[in-house]
N, C-alpha and C positions, 0 to 999 in steps of 0.2 A: 504494500500500500504506500502511496505517496503522502503528501502532507495531510494532516487531519482537517476536517471541517466541522465546526460546531453547529449543532441544531438545537434551537430553543423551540420546543414542541408544545403545541396546544392539543386540542382534540381533533377528531376526525381522521380521515385516511391520508391527508396531505403529508404529514410527517413520515408515514410509512412509504409513500410513493417517492418522496425526496430521498430517503435513505437508500432505497433500491437503486435509484438513478445515480446517486453519488457514488455508491459502491461499484456500480458498473464502470464508472470512470476512475476506478482505483483510488477513491478518496476514503479515508478512514473516518467514519461518522461518530462524533462524540456528542451524544444526545443528552439534553436536559429535559426531563419529563416533569410535567406539572401534575401534582396530585389532584384527583377528581376531575381531570380533564384529558390527559394523554392516555391513549390506548396502551394497555399493558404489553401488547405485542411488540411495541417499539423497544422495550427494554431488551428483548431477545434478538431483535433485528439489527440494532445498532452495534457497533464494535465495542463501545463502552458507554455507560449511561449512569445518570444519577437522578434522584427524585428531589424536587423542591416544592415548597409551598409558594403560592402566589405572593410576589413581593420580595423574595429572597435573592435580590440582585447580587449581594456580596458573595453568596454561595456559588452562584453561577459563574462569576468572574474568577473566583478561586479555582473552581473545577476546570474551567477552560485553560487557565494558566498552567495547572498541574499536567494537563494533557497536551500542552504545546499548541493550543488552538490560536490561530491568528486571523482566521476568517470564519464567519458564522452567518446563519440565516434564521429567520423567524418563519415557522410553518405551523398551520393549524389554528383552531379557534380557541378563544378563552371566553367563558361565559361572563359577559360584561357586568351583569348585575352583581357578580361576586365582589367587585372592587369596593363596594360599600359595606359588605357584611362578612366577607370571608377572606380578607387579605391579612397576612401575617408577615409584614416586612421585617427584614433584618436592618441593621443600622444604616448600611449603604442604600438599601431600598427606601427606607423611611426618609432619609436625607433628600434623596432625589424626588420622592413624592411631594414633599413639602415645598420644593422649588417649582413645581408645575402649577401654574395658576389657572389653567383651563383644562379640566379633566375630560378632554375629548380624545377620541381614538388616536388621531395622528399626533397630537401633542404628547400623549403618553409614550407612544411607540418611538417617536423621534427622540424623546428624552432618554429612553432606555438605550437606543442605538447610539446616541451621543456619549453616554456613559461607557458603553463597551468600547467605542472607538477611542475614547480617552485612555483606555487601558491597553491600547494596541491591538484591538480586535476589530477588524473591518467587517461591517455588515453588508452582505451581498443581497441581490434580488432573490426573493424566495423561489422564483421561477428559473433560476440559472441553469438547471438541468432538466426542466420540465416544460419547455416552450410548446411541446406538442399538446399540452392540456388547455391551451387558450381556446375560448369559445369561438366557433366558426361563424362566418357571416351567412345569412340567409335562413330559409325555413329548413329545419332539420327533422321534421316529422311528416306525417301524412297530411295533417290538417293545415289549411291555409287561412290567414286572417281575413275577416270580412272588412269592408270599407269602414264600418263603425268601429271595429277593433283597431284598425290602423289609425283612425282619428284619436282614439284613446291612447294609443302608444305615443303618438306625437305630443299629445297633451301631457301625459305622465312623464315623458322624457324631460320636458322643461322643468317640471316640479322636482324631479329627481336630481337634475343638475344643480338646482338651487340649494337643496338640502345638503348635497355633497359639498358645495362651495362653503357652506357654513359648518362643515364637519359634523353633521348630525347623524347621517346614515347613508346607505347606498340603495335603498329600495323604497318605492311607493306603490300603493294599491289604489287604482282608480276604476271608475265606471261611468260612462256617459257624461264625461266632463266634470265629474265630482271626485275630489280627493277623499278616499275612505280611510286610508292609514298611511302614516309616515314612519319609517323605521327609525328608531332611536336606540337606546341602550339595550332594549329587549331582544334585538336580532330579527333576521329576516322571517323566519318561520312564524314567530309570534305576531309580527306585523301582518303577514298574509292571513293568519287565522282571524285576527281582529277585523281587518278590512273585508275579508270574505264573509264573515258573519253579518256585517253591516250590508253588504251587497245582496246577500241571499243566494245569488248565483251570478255567473258571468263576470267575475272580478278580473281585472287586467293588472298584471304585476310587471313593473319595470325595475330592473336591477342594473346598476352601472357604477363605474368607478367614480371617485370624486375628482373634480378638476385639480390637476397637479398631483394626482395620486402617486405616492411613493411606492414603487414596485418592490421595495424591500419588505413590505409587510401589508397585511390587511387588504389584499386584493379581494374583490367580490368573487364568490364561488357558488356554483349551483350543482345539483346532482339529483339522484332519485328521491331523496328526502324532500327536496323542494317541490317536486311534482306531486309527491304523496300528500304534502300539506295543502297544496293548491287544489288537488282533487277532493280532499276532505271537506272543502267549503264550496265545492262545485264551481271553482274558478275556471276561466276559459283561455287565458293567454299568459305566457311567460316570455317577456321580451328582455334580452340581455345584450349589453354592449359587447360586440364581437371584438376579439383580439385584445381586450382590456380586462377580461375576467377569466376565471378558471371553470372548466367543465369536467366533473368527475363521473366515471361510469357512463360514458356517452351512450353506448348501445342500450344499456338497461334503462337509462333515463328516457330515451326516445320511445322505447317499447312501452314504458309506463305512461308516457304522455299520449301515445296513440290509443291505448286502452281507455284512458279517461277522456279522450276527445279534446285534449288541450293543445293549443297552438304553441309551438316553441320556435322562436325566431331570434337570430343574432343580428343586431342592428349596428350600422356604422353611421357616423356623422361626417359629412364632407366639410370643406373649408368654409362654405357658405352657410353651414348650420342645417342643411337639409339632410333628412334621414334616408339611408340606403338600406333596403331590406333584402 
């Protein structure tokens, strides 16, 4: 194996996929696993690992130094609601937390990345070995959007762009020109359920990166769970920014969407601000 790469892992399959891809490129994966978030399989897949509680920044830095890590990535989800009731920072973590005046996603992650880089650990893009997972452009299932649904996608796109600019979230739920839900700290699935319940049926979900999104962390991601959640509230459309978000389990996701009669489309925006489907 060549030089090690650090992995700060949250939940979901992204850390496992990254580990496999990095090892295929002869990188030794040094994984930091978060209690109550990271899948236990990662402990066995990574070359070496340790478990931390949310906020134990000092422990992460010491572990990386011990393993000779000079490059690291953030992969996977952290349940954001835990930051107010289940965070147990060590001294370095608490010191950093108290310096962050805006407890928003990008502000927190940039502060942690800055602390790591101050310790000689460069934070790389989380997709550095997984570019093939970017969401494709166009309709990726059997079902095509109606003109009414296209109108809702265009409407919701503008709303999603604004909440992203404010670093609130990456997803909105709309129907017939009305905003039903805006993703905040609760996450995409909870926002879909809330908006879908208000809609009754036919909800249109738009998910996209924030303007100026830092590709080192917190990229939008969708998969079969997203479709299952949308199907549970009889939603009709999932529109995702192509090439700027991640798609997991593509074939299974398309099959689930087709069974539920859900439109899945990757959308691009040209220089003039027009959407390309």
